[in-house]
C-alpha positions as CSV (number, residue, x, y, z in Angstrom):
1,M,168.1,54.6,79.4
2,Q,165.3,53.4,77.1
3,N,161.7,54.3,78.6
4,A,158.6,52.4,78.5
5,A,156.9,53.8,75.6
6,D,160.4,53.2,73.3
7,A,160.5,49.7,74.6
8,A,156.9,49.0,73.6
9,I,157.6,50.8,69.9
10,D,160.7,48.5,69.5
11,Q,158.6,45.4,70.6
12,A,155.6,46.2,68.4
13,E,158.4,46.6,65.5
14,I,159.8,43.1,66.2
15,E,156.6,41.8,66.5
16,K,155.5,43.2,63.1
17,R,158.6,42.1,61.4
18,R,158.1,38.6,63.0
19,L,154.7,38.3,61.2
20,Q,156.1,39.8,57.9
21,R,158.6,37.0,57.8
22,D,156.4,34.2,58.7
23,S,153.7,35.5,56.3
24,G,156.4,35.6,53.4
25,I,157.4,32.1,54.4
26,L,153.5,31.2,54.2
27,E,153.3,32.8,50.7
28,D,156.0,31.1,49.6
29,H,154.3,27.8,50.6
30,F,151.1,29.1,48.8
31,R,152.8,29.9,45.3
32,G,154.9,26.7,45.6
33,G,152.1,24.3,46.5
34,E,154.5,22.9,49.3
35,M,151.8,22.6,51.8
36,S,151.6,19.3,53.9
37,S,149.0,17.2,53.5
38,K,148.0,18.4,57.1
39,M,147.9,21.9,55.8
40,R,145.8,21.4,52.5
41,P,142.3,22.9,52.8
42,R,139.8,20.2,53.3
43,R,136.7,22.5,52.2
44,R,136.7,21.4,48.8
45,D,132.9,21.6,48.6
46,S,132.8,25.2,49.7
47,P,131.7,27.4,46.6
48,R,134.5,29.9,47.0
49,A,137.2,27.5,47.8
50,G,140.2,27.6,45.9
51,T,139.2,30.9,43.9
52,G,141.4,33.6,45.6
53,G,139.3,36.2,43.7
54,Q,136.5,38.5,43.6
55,A,134.6,37.1,40.3
56,E,134.0,33.8,41.8
57,R,132.5,35.2,45.1
58,S,130.6,37.8,43.5
59,T,127.8,35.5,42.4
60,R,126.4,35.7,46.3
61,Y,125.9,39.2,45.6
62,R,123.0,38.4,43.1
63,N,120.1,38.2,45.5
64,L,120.9,40.2,49.0
65,V,119.0,39.8,52.1
66,N,119.2,42.4,54.8
67,P,119.6,40.5,58.0
68,F,119.3,43.6,60.6
69,E,116.3,45.2,62.0
70,P,115.5,48.6,61.0
71,V,116.6,51.5,62.6
72,R,113.7,53.5,64.2
73,I,113.7,57.3,64.8
74,F,110.1,57.9,65.5
75,S,107.7,55.8,67.9
76,D,104.8,54.6,66.6
77,D,102.5,57.3,67.8
78,Q,104.6,59.9,65.8
79,V,104.7,57.7,62.9
80,E,100.8,57.3,62.9
81,N,100.8,61.5,63.7
82,I,102.8,61.9,60.6
83,H,100.8,59.8,58.4
84,L,97.4,61.3,59.7
85,A,98.8,64.7,59.1
86,A,99.9,63.6,55.1
87,L,96.2,62.2,54.6
88,G,94.9,65.4,56.4
89,I,96.8,67.6,53.4
90,L,95.3,65.2,50.8
91,E,91.8,65.7,52.0
92,R,91.9,69.6,52.6
93,Q,94.6,70.9,50.5
94,G,95.3,68.1,47.8
95,M,97.6,67.9,44.6
96,R,97.6,70.0,41.4
97,V,97.4,67.2,38.7
98,L,98.4,68.9,35.5
99,S,97.5,65.6,33.4
100,P,93.7,65.7,32.2
101,R,94.0,62.0,31.5
102,G,95.2,61.6,35.2
103,R,92.3,63.9,36.7
104,A,89.8,62.1,34.7
105,V,90.9,58.5,36.1
106,L,90.7,60.3,39.5
107,A,87.4,61.9,39.2
108,G,86.1,58.4,38.0
109,A,87.2,56.9,41.1
110,G,85.5,59.2,43.3
111,A,88.3,61.6,44.1
112,N,87.2,65.4,44.5
113,V,88.3,67.2,41.1
114,D,88.7,71.2,40.5
115,E,89.3,71.5,36.8
116,S,89.6,75.2,37.4
117,S,92.3,74.9,39.7
118,Q,93.8,71.2,38.5
119,M,93.7,70.5,42.5
120,V,92.7,66.8,43.1
121,R,91.5,65.9,46.8
122,F,91.3,62.4,48.4
123,D,89.1,61.2,51.1
124,P,91.4,59.0,53.3
125,G,88.8,56.3,52.9
126,L,89.6,56.2,49.0
127,I,93.5,56.3,50.1
128,A,93.0,53.2,52.5
129,T,91.1,51.0,49.8
130,A,94.0,51.7,47.5
131,L,96.7,51.0,50.1
132,A,95.2,47.7,50.7
133,T,95.7,46.4,47.4
134,V,99.6,47.4,47.3
135,P,101.9,44.2,46.9
136,A,104.3,43.9,49.8
137,E,106.5,42.3,47.5
138,A,107.2,41.7,43.8
139,N,109.4,39.9,41.5
140,L,111.5,42.1,38.6
141,I,111.9,39.7,35.8
142,A,115.1,39.7,33.8
143,R,116.0,38.5,30.6
144,N,118.4,35.9,32.2
145,P,116.4,34.4,35.1
146,A,119.6,34.3,37.1
147,R,119.2,38.2,37.1
148,S,115.7,38.5,38.2
149,C,115.2,40.4,41.5
150,R,112.7,40.1,44.4
151,V,111.4,43.5,45.8
152,G,110.4,43.9,49.3
153,G,110.4,41.5,52.4
154,R,114.3,41.9,53.3
155,H,115.5,41.9,49.7
156,V,117.9,44.6,48.7
157,V,118.2,45.8,45.2
158,F,121.2,48.2,44.0
159,A,120.7,50.1,40.9
160,P,123.2,52.4,39.4
161,V,123.0,56.3,39.1
162,A,120.3,57.8,36.8
163,G,119.9,60.8,35.0
164,P,123.1,62.9,35.3
165,P,123.5,65.1,31.7
166,S,127.3,65.0,32.5
167,V,130.0,62.5,32.8
168,S,133.3,62.7,34.1
169,D,136.6,60.6,34.3
170,L,140.1,61.4,35.4
171,Q,141.7,61.5,31.8
172,R,138.4,63.7,30.0
173,G,137.3,65.7,33.1
174,K,133.6,66.7,32.8
175,R,132.0,66.7,29.9
176,T,128.6,66.3,27.9
177,G,127.2,62.8,28.1
178,T,127.0,60.8,24.9
179,I,125.3,57.6,23.9
180,E,128.9,56.0,24.3
181,D,129.1,56.8,27.7
182,F,125.6,55.3,27.9
183,R,126.8,52.1,26.6
184,D,130.2,51.9,28.8
185,F,128.1,52.7,31.9
186,V,125.7,49.9,30.9
187,R,128.9,47.5,30.3
188,L,130.1,48.4,33.8
189,S,126.3,47.7,35.5
190,Q,126.4,44.5,33.7
191,A,129.7,43.3,34.9
192,F,129.4,43.8,38.5
193,D,126.8,41.3,40.0
194,V,126.3,43.7,43.2
195,I,124.5,46.1,40.8
196,H,120.9,44.3,40.0
197,V,119.4,46.3,37.3
198,L,120.4,48.4,34.9
199,G,119.3,52.1,34.6
200,Q,119.5,55.7,32.7
201,M,122.9,56.3,33.7
202,V,123.3,59.5,31.6
203,E,121.4,61.4,29.5
204,P,123.2,60.8,26.0
205,Q,122.8,64.4,24.6
206,D,124.0,63.4,21.1
207,T,120.9,61.6,20.2
208,S,117.6,63.2,19.4
209,V,114.7,63.4,22.2
210,T,112.7,61.7,19.7
211,E,114.9,58.6,19.2
212,R,116.8,58.6,22.5
213,H,114.5,56.1,24.1
214,L,115.1,53.8,21.1
215,E,119.0,54.2,21.7
216,T,119.1,53.6,25.2
217,T,116.3,50.7,25.3
218,F,118.5,49.1,22.5
219,V,121.8,49.4,24.5
220,Q,120.2,48.2,27.7
221,L,118.4,45.2,25.9
222,T,121.7,44.0,23.9
223,L,124.6,44.8,26.3
224,G,122.9,43.8,29.5
225,D,120.5,40.9,30.6
226,K,119.3,42.5,33.7
227,A,116.0,44.3,34.2
228,P,115.9,47.6,32.4
229,Y,114.9,51.3,33.6
230,F,112.4,53.0,31.2
231,Y,111.8,56.9,31.6
232,C,108.3,58.0,31.5
233,R,108.0,60.7,28.7
234,G,104.9,59.8,27.4
235,E,102.7,57.1,26.2
236,A,104.3,56.4,22.8
237,Q,107.8,56.3,24.0
238,L,106.8,53.8,26.8
239,A,105.2,51.9,23.9
240,D,108.1,51.4,21.8
241,C,110.2,50.7,24.8
242,F,108.0,48.2,26.1
243,A,107.6,46.6,22.5
244,M,111.4,46.2,22.2
245,L,111.7,44.5,25.8
246,R,109.1,41.5,24.5
247,I,111.2,41.2,21.5
248,A,114.2,40.8,23.5
249,Q,112.6,38.5,26.2
250,G,110.6,36.6,23.6
251,I,107.2,36.9,25.4
252,D,103.8,38.3,24.2
253,E,102.0,41.2,26.0
254,A,99.7,38.9,28.6
255,T,103.0,37.4,29.8
256,F,104.6,40.8,29.7
257,R,101.7,42.1,32.1
258,S,101.5,39.4,34.3
259,E,104.7,40.5,36.3
260,P,107.0,43.3,36.1
261,H,110.0,43.3,33.6
262,C,111.0,47.0,33.9
263,Y,110.8,49.4,36.2
264,S,110.7,53.2,36.5
265,I,110.6,56.2,38.7
266,C,107.8,58.9,39.1
267,N,109.1,62.4,40.7
268,T,106.5,64.4,42.1
269,N,107.0,68.5,41.3
270,S,107.1,69.4,45.4
271,P,105.5,70.5,46.8
272,L,102.1,69.2,45.9
273,Q,102.3,68.8,42.2
274,L,102.2,66.3,39.7
275,D,103.2,66.9,36.0
276,V,102.1,65.2,33.2
277,P,104.6,62.6,32.1
278,M,104.8,61.7,35.5
279,T,100.9,61.0,36.0
280,D,100.4,59.7,32.4
281,G,103.5,57.3,33.5
282,I,102.1,56.0,36.7
283,I,99.1,55.2,34.6
284,E,101.0,53.5,31.9
285,F,103.2,51.3,34.0
286,A,100.0,50.4,36.2
287,V,98.1,49.4,33.2
288,N,100.8,47.2,32.0
289,G,101.6,45.8,35.4
290,Q,105.2,47.0,35.4
291,L,107.1,48.5,38.5
292,M,106.6,51.9,39.4
293,I,108.5,53.8,42.1
294,V,106.8,57.0,43.4
295,T,109.2,59.4,44.5
296,P,108.6,62.8,46.1
297,F,112.1,64.7,45.8
298,T,111.7,67.2,49.1
299,L,114.5,69.5,50.2
300,A,113.7,70.6,53.7
301,G,113.8,74.2,53.8
302,A,113.6,74.6,49.9
303,M,110.8,72.5,48.5
304,A,109.2,71.2,52.1
305,P,109.0,72.5,55.5
306,I,112.7,72.8,57.0
307,T,112.0,70.2,59.8
308,I,112.6,66.4,59.3
309,A,109.1,65.8,60.4
310,G,107.6,68.4,58.3
311,A,109.6,67.2,55.2
312,L,108.8,63.8,55.5
313,T,104.9,64.8,56.2
314,L,104.7,66.3,53.0
315,A,106.5,63.5,51.2
316,H,104.6,61.0,52.5
317,A,101.4,62.9,51.3
318,E,102.9,63.0,47.8
319,A,104.2,59.4,47.5
320,L,100.5,58.5,48.9
321,F,98.9,60.4,46.2
322,G,100.7,58.5,43.4
323,I,100.4,55.1,44.8
324,T,96.8,55.2,45.2
325,L,96.4,56.6,41.6
326,S,98.4,53.5,40.6
327,Q,95.9,51.2,42.5
328,I,93.1,53.1,41.2
329,V,94.3,52.2,37.8
330,R,94.9,48.8,38.6
331,P,94.5,47.0,41.8
332,G,97.6,45.3,42.8
333,A,99.8,46.9,40.3
334,P,103.5,46.8,41.6
335,V,104.2,50.2,43.4
336,M,107.0,51.2,45.7
337,Y,107.1,54.0,47.8
338,G,110.0,56.3,47.2
339,S,111.9,58.6,49.4
340,F,114.4,61.4,48.5
341,T,114.2,63.8,51.4
342,S,117.2,65.8,52.5
343,N,118.6,69.3,53.2
344,V,120.1,72.2,51.7
345,D,122.8,74.3,52.6
346,M,121.1,77.5,54.3
347,K,123.9,79.8,53.3
348,S,124.2,78.7,49.5
349,G,120.7,77.3,49.0
350,S,122.6,74.3,47.3
351,P,121.3,70.9,48.0
352,A,123.2,68.8,50.6
353,F,123.1,64.9,50.4
354,G,125.0,62.2,52.7
355,T,124.2,64.4,55.6
356,P,123.0,63.3,59.3
357,E,119.6,65.1,58.4
358,Y,119.7,62.6,55.1
359,A,120.2,59.5,57.0
360,K,117.9,60.5,59.7
361,A,114.8,61.1,57.2
362,A,115.6,57.8,55.7
363,F,115.1,56.2,58.9
364,G,111.8,57.9,59.1
365,A,110.8,57.1,55.5
366,G,111.5,53.5,56.0
367,Q,108.8,53.6,59.2
368,L,106.3,55.7,57.3
369,A,106.5,53.1,54.0
370,R,106.1,50.1,56.8
371,R,103.2,51.8,58.2
372,I,101.5,51.5,54.7
373,G,102.8,48.5,53.9
374,A,104.6,49.0,50.6
375,P,108.1,48.1,49.5
376,W,110.5,51.3,49.8
377,R,113.1,53.0,47.5
378,C,116.1,54.8,49.2
379,S,119.0,56.6,47.4
380,S,122.7,56.9,47.8
381,A,124.0,60.6,47.0
382,T,126.5,63.2,47.5
383,A,127.1,66.7,46.9
384,S,130.8,66.4,46.3
385,N,131.9,67.7,42.8
386,A,134.7,65.1,42.7
387,P,135.0,61.3,43.4
388,D,137.1,62.3,46.8
389,A,136.8,61.8,50.3
390,Q,134.0,63.8,50.3
391,A,132.2,62.0,47.8
392,V,132.6,58.7,49.5
393,Y,132.0,59.6,53.2
394,E,128.9,61.2,52.0
395,S,127.6,58.2,49.9
396,Q,128.4,56.0,52.7
397,M,126.3,57.9,55.1
398,S,123.6,57.9,52.6
399,L,124.0,53.9,52.3
400,W,123.6,53.5,56.2
401,G,120.7,55.6,56.3
402,A,118.9,53.6,53.6
403,L,120.4,50.2,54.7
404,L,120.1,50.5,58.4
405,G,116.4,51.6,57.6
406,G,115.5,48.6,56.0
407,C,115.4,50.2,52.5
408,H,114.5,47.5,49.7
409,F,115.6,49.3,46.4
410,I,118.7,51.7,46.7
411,L,118.9,54.2,43.5
412,H,121.8,56.1,42.2
413,A,123.9,53.3,44.2
414,A,126.9,53.5,41.7
415,G,128.4,56.9,39.6
416,W,126.3,59.5,41.5
417,L,128.4,62.8,41.7
418,E,127.6,66.6,42.0
419,G,124.3,66.5,43.6
420,G,123.3,64.0,40.5
421,L,124.5,66.2,37.8
422,T,127.5,64.2,37.1
423,A,127.9,60.2,36.3
424,S,131.6,59.5,37.5
425,F,133.5,56.6,36.3
426,E,135.6,56.5,39.3
427,K,133.0,57.0,41.6
428,F,131.0,54.0,39.9
429,I,134.0,51.8,41.2
430,L,134.2,53.1,44.4
431,D,130.8,52.5,44.9
432,V,130.8,49.0,44.0
433,E,133.5,48.8,46.5
434,M,131.1,49.8,49.2
435,L,128.3,48.0,47.9
436,Q,130.2,44.7,47.7
437,M,131.1,45.3,51.5
438,F,127.9,45.9,52.5
439,A,127.0,42.6,50.8
440,E,129.5,40.9,52.8
441,L,128.0,42.5,55.9
442,F,124.8,40.8,55.0
443,Q,126.2,37.3,54.8
444,P,125.6,35.1,57.7
445,V,128.3,34.7,60.2
446,L,128.7,31.2,61.5
447,A,129.7,30.1,65.2
448,S,129.7,26.2,65.1
449,P,132.6,24.5,67.0
450,E,134.4,23.9,63.8
451,E,134.3,27.8,63.3
452,I,135.2,28.5,66.7
453,G,138.4,26.7,66.2
454,I,139.3,25.3,70.0
455,E,141.7,23.1,68.4
456,A,143.6,26.1,66.3
457,V,144.2,27.8,69.9
458,A,145.7,24.4,71.2
459,E,147.5,23.9,68.1
460,V,149.5,27.0,68.2
461,G,149.6,27.7,71.6
462,P,151.4,30.8,73.8
463,G,153.4,33.1,71.7
464,G,152.6,31.3,68.4
465,H,150.8,32.7,65.0
466,F,148.0,31.1,63.0
467,F,149.5,31.6,59.6
468,A,150.0,27.9,58.9
469,A,147.5,26.6,61.5
470,A,145.3,23.7,59.7
471,H,142.5,26.0,60.9
472,T,143.7,28.8,58.7
473,M,144.9,26.8,55.7
474,Q,141.4,25.4,55.1
475,R,139.9,28.7,54.8
476,Y,142.6,31.4,53.8
477,R,141.7,31.6,50.3
478,D,138.1,32.7,50.8
479,A,137.9,33.7,54.8
480,F,138.0,37.5,54.1
481,Y,136.6,40.0,51.5
482,T,138.7,40.7,48.8
483,P,138.7,44.3,47.9
484,L,138.3,45.7,44.5
485,V,139.9,49.2,45.2
486,S,141.6,49.1,48.5
487,D,145.3,48.7,48.6
488,W,146.3,46.8,52.0
489,R,150.0,46.9,51.2
490,N,152.5,48.6,53.4
491,F,153.5,51.9,52.6
492,G,156.8,51.1,51.1
493,A,155.2,48.2,48.5
494,W,152.4,51.0,47.7
495,Q,155.0,54.0,47.0
496,D,157.2,51.4,45.1
497,D,154.1,50.9,42.9
498,G,153.3,54.8,42.2
499,A,151.5,55.4,45.3
500,K,148.5,55.5,43.6
501,T,145.1,57.0,45.4
502,A,141.9,55.1,45.9
503,T,140.5,57.0,42.9
504,E,143.4,56.4,40.6
505,R,143.1,52.6,41.2
506,A,139.4,53.1,40.4
507,N,140.3,54.8,37.1
508,S,142.4,51.7,36.7
509,R,139.8,49.0,37.3
510,W,136.9,50.6,35.3
511,R,139.0,51.1,32.2
512,E,140.3,47.3,32.9
513,T,136.4,46.0,33.1
514,L,135.5,47.6,30.0
515,A,138.5,46.6,27.9
516,S,137.5,42.8,28.9
517,F,133.6,43.2,28.8
518,Q,131.6,40.6,27.0
519,P,127.8,41.2,26.2
520,P,125.7,38.6,27.5
521,A,124.3,36.1,24.8
522,L,121.1,37.4,23.1
523,D,119.3,35.1,20.5
524,P,120.4,36.5,17.1
525,A,117.0,36.4,15.7
526,A,116.0,38.6,18.8
527,H,118.9,41.1,18.1
528,E,117.8,41.4,14.2
529,A,114.1,41.9,15.2
530,L,115.1,44.8,17.6
531,T,117.4,46.4,15.1
532,A,114.7,46.2,12.3
533,F,112.4,48.1,15.2
534,V,114.6,50.5,15.8
535,E,115.3,51.3,12.2
536,R,111.7,51.4,11.6
537,R,110.6,53.7,14.3
538,R,113.6,55.9,12.9
539,R,112.0,56.3,9.6
540,E,108.7,57.1,10.9
541,G,110.3,59.9,12.9
542,G,110.4,58.0,16.6
543,A,108.3,59.6,19.3
544,A,108.2,63.1,20.8
545,P,108.4,63.4,24.7
546,A,105.3,64.5,26.6
547,G,105.3,68.1,27.6
């Protein structure tokens, strides 16, 4: 005699087959164009209706707004205690500033500078004055106006991985990054609308350090039309990058300085030190009105106290220092509060990312950024050595910490692997899938009578299905997110098609994307001028990076 469990299984299988049969019939209708006039979609005015694909939908991803209230991990009193503790560190202990230029600027503003130790201390009043001029929001102007971004408020900007010396893919494995790899990552960043800006996705080590900035800037400006990222490696290199950007955008210096057209990251040397390139970079970006993101890199238990509160206090002090410097140079200069606080594996000393501690630190950093009224940058990171399940769940944990924490700018949002030492082509695509899912999560959910669909319920009745209901037919083409990598077919269909893993499908996707890539239009005169600029600067020897 059949027991209840077996009967339930049999009934579930019957229902599954019925749905498969009905969905197959429906699919035949879709392909053959045999829908009755009653079933035909009426939403012809929808920007997504009739597309059936991701390309048309993805334009909605260009300007994202986070509708959710930020998660709070600290009370207001705790946030204030951390802020006051950070002010105390800067007043009593201070930071070592290795740049003579930076120390001179700070001394001129009234900071307490000890030249013998290179330590600089701030009175809390000096910091308060500087914070009062920090813009809560800023535009980031791209060559293509449709690609310009808004930083701050509830806006969210996704930036690709930055800085790895190595790259990897399934066919070639891990290897040293080249300028051609850099070009490919720029192409991928340009191809997906959910990536809002360009970046220094890999360190091309087949180019000279005196010319590398020329090569990478030329690639960003000719293969993309989004806002570029320039390294802070000395005044001479930045002068070249800024000049090339003005040529590409066809603007003069005054226009360039009026709003940010590029961005950069300044990492403090935690604990409590600011080196020459980072100090001078903050100064140069402030002078030129470009977006600087001041980011302490604090690993709890290694470069910072082992507790989350302690690590955040140190990071907050260092961020306050860099932000104050930018406002001393130019009050109102666009600047962001960067956070990159995680923990280490106390057994090996290796950095750990995408951990619960990482997410908690992100929540706390967001509260501290809001305390001082500055836009906030966070990251998507993983310690995994391969584009595998660990890489994805750690990256998603990082994203939840950042986005639920109210972050405005996510660096390393696509392609980061091996703790930031490798840029992975497959991981880039897997990350884009996750970012697009978050972008869909941000979209509003309607609840009008038409959306609720009482008529559809009446039409179908008991025991029926909604596949061919008029309510479904009006919406089926764009009702749900269309995945980039995910395979939703049943096991048999998936197995018959090669049983490919998500990582293998991502490999195919990035290759297809590069094969079909077309660079955005650039005025031929601007392209010629950029080429001539690079050739001239090469003949002149380029520019050595600052030490």
